[in-house]
N, C-alpha and C positions, 0 to 999 in steps of 0.2 A: 149319695145323691147330691147333686149340686142344684142350688136354687138361686135364681137371678131375678131380683126385684127391680122394677123401674116404674117411672111415671110420676114421681114426686115433683114438687116445685113450690114456687112462691105465688100465692093467690090471695085476693082480698076475701074478707068474710062474705059468706053467701055464695061463693063460687063453687065449682066442682072440679074434681080430679078423679082419674081412674088409674089405680095402681095395677100392675101386672106382675106375675111371678111365674117364671118358666122353669120347669124342672127337667133334669136329665140324670141319667145314671141308674134309674130303676123304673119299674112300671108305675107310673104316676097314678093311673086310674084305680089302683087298689087302696089308696091311702087317703084318709081325711087330711084336710089342709086347713091351716089357720093363719090369721093375721094378728100381729101384736104390735104394740107401739111403746116407745120409751120417750117421754118428754124430758127436757133438761132437768136434771136433779131428781128425777123420779125413777121408780122401779118400772121394769117392763110390764106391760099391761095387756091382757087379752082384749081383742077388739071383735073378731068374728071368726067363725069356722064353718066348714062345709064338709059333709060326709063324702065318702069316696065316689058315690054315684050321683051326688048333687041333690039327693032327696031331702036331706035335713040341713038346716042352718041354725046358727045360734049367734046372738049378738050381745055385746056390752049394752047395758040399758041406755047409756047416754048417746049411743049412735043408732039405736033402733029408729026406723023410719027415715033415716038420712043415708045410711050406708047399706050397700047390698053386696054380698059376696056371691060369686058364681065361679064356675069352672068349665073349661072346654077340654075334655080328656083327649080329644083327637089332637089338640095342640099342646098338651102337657102344661097347661097354663091355668092359673087361678087368678081371679080378678077381685078388686075391691073398688066398687063405684062409690065415691064419696060426694054427696050433695049437701048443699046448705052448710058448708064448712064454717066452723067457728074458730076463733083464736085458740081455744082450749084443745083443739084437735092438732095443734102444732106438736110434732114429734118426729122421730125416726120410726118408720114403719118397716116391720120385718114379716116375711112369710116363713112358715114353718110346716114341716111334715110330721104327721103322727107315725111312730115306728111300726104300728101294728096294722096289717092289712084287713080290709073288709069288716071293720068294726062298726057297729051301729051307734054306739054312744059317742057323742062329741065331747071332747075334753077341752078344758079351758086353762089348765095350768101350764106355766112355762116349762115345767119339768116333764110334762106329758109328751113333749115334742122333742125329737132328737136331731132333726136337721133344720138348719136355719140359713136363710139368705143373708146377704150383706147389709140390707137396710136401704131404704130410700127416704130422703128427707122431705117432709111436708111442713111448710110454713104458711100459716094463715094470718094475714095482717088485719088489724081492726080498723 
């Protein structure tokens, strides 16, 4: 499966961005999807994930109430709406696909996901 992420950019603190990740190569609607990020000098970190049918979501504590993950299975796309951005949100953001279809549990480890997009850079200025 190929994942193509887009939507990053340079914005001032308090602003918003919407990231998109479009999948191809397998049946997108069967798989949970996640967003991760890696800040300069830090390990890749879980940000948010959504179940295959969109019924369940899970977030990193520090983004709860500011970020919203959603998906459009008809468009093979998962989104990350990021509001009230902070400088500490600066990172490369990656989308990823869970390897197992139709699972109810949302996983948050980087090793739980086997397909990764190329990343899109988000920079939040103070």
